[in-house]
C-alpha positions in Angstrom: 0.0 0.0 0.0 1.5 3.4 -1.0 2.4 5.9 1.7 0.0 8.8 2.2 1.6 12.2 1.4 1.9 14.4 4.5 3.4 17.3 2.6 2.3 19.2 -0.4 3.9 18.3 -3.7 5.7 20.9 -5.7 3.1 20.8 -8.4 0.2 21.1 -6.0 1.9 24.0 -4.1 2.6 25.8 -7.3 -1.0 25.4 -8.6 -2.4 26.6 -5.3 0.0 29.6 -5.3 -1.2 30.5 -8.8 -4.8 30.4 -7.7 -4.0 32.5 -4.7 -2.2 35.1 -6.8 -5.2 35.3 -9.1 -7.5 35.9 -6.1 -5.2 38.6 -4.7 -4.9 40.3 -8.1 -8.7 40.5 -8.4 -8.6 42.8 -5.3 -12.0 41.7 -3.9 -10.7 40.3 -0.6 -11.0 42.0 2.7 -7.8 43.2 4.4 -7.8 40.2 6.8 -8.4 37.7 3.9 -5.6 39.4 2.0 -3.2 39.1 4.9 -4.1 35.5 5.5 -3.7 34.8 1.8 -0.4 36.5 1.6 0.9 34.5 4.6 -0.3 31.3 3.0 1.4 32.4 -0.3 4.7 32.9 1.5 4.5 29.4 3.0 3.7 27.9 -0.4 6.6 29.8 -1.9 8.9 28.3 0.7 7.5 24.8 0.0 8.3 25.3 -3.7 11.8 26.7 -3.1 12.6 23.7 -0.8 11.4 21.2 -3.4 13.5 22.9 -6.1 16.6 23.0 -3.9 16.2 19.3 -3.1 15.8 18.5 -6.8 18.9 20.5 -7.6 20.9 18.6 -4.9 19.7 15.2 -6.4 20.8 16.3 -9.9 24.2 17.3 -8.5 24.6 14.0 -6.8 23.6 12.1 -9.9 26.0 14.1 -12.1 28.9 13.6 -9.6 28.3 9.8 -9.6 28.2 9.7 -13.3 31.4 11.3 -14.5 31.8 14.4 -12.3 30.6 16.8 -14.9 30.2 20.3 -13.6 26.9 22.2 -13.7 27.1 25.7 -15.1 24.7 28.4 -14.0 22.5 30.0 -16.6 23.8 33.4 -17.7 22.0 36.3 -16.2 19.5 37.8 -18.6 
């Protein structure tokens, strides 16, 4: 039997963050709702950032194990 997820996946957090931004952009929330939504958005952003950092670490480990190639950062645009 598969384990139940206790944390939000990157895709779920990103989709929820997009919905939240759309609600905030409409501007029809009360101040209290806006503050709560903003706080929730900050938490979702942290979830996404953590997932991306973990994925980057896994990629680095895989590259190191398979030939030691060096990752180069994208040039700044």
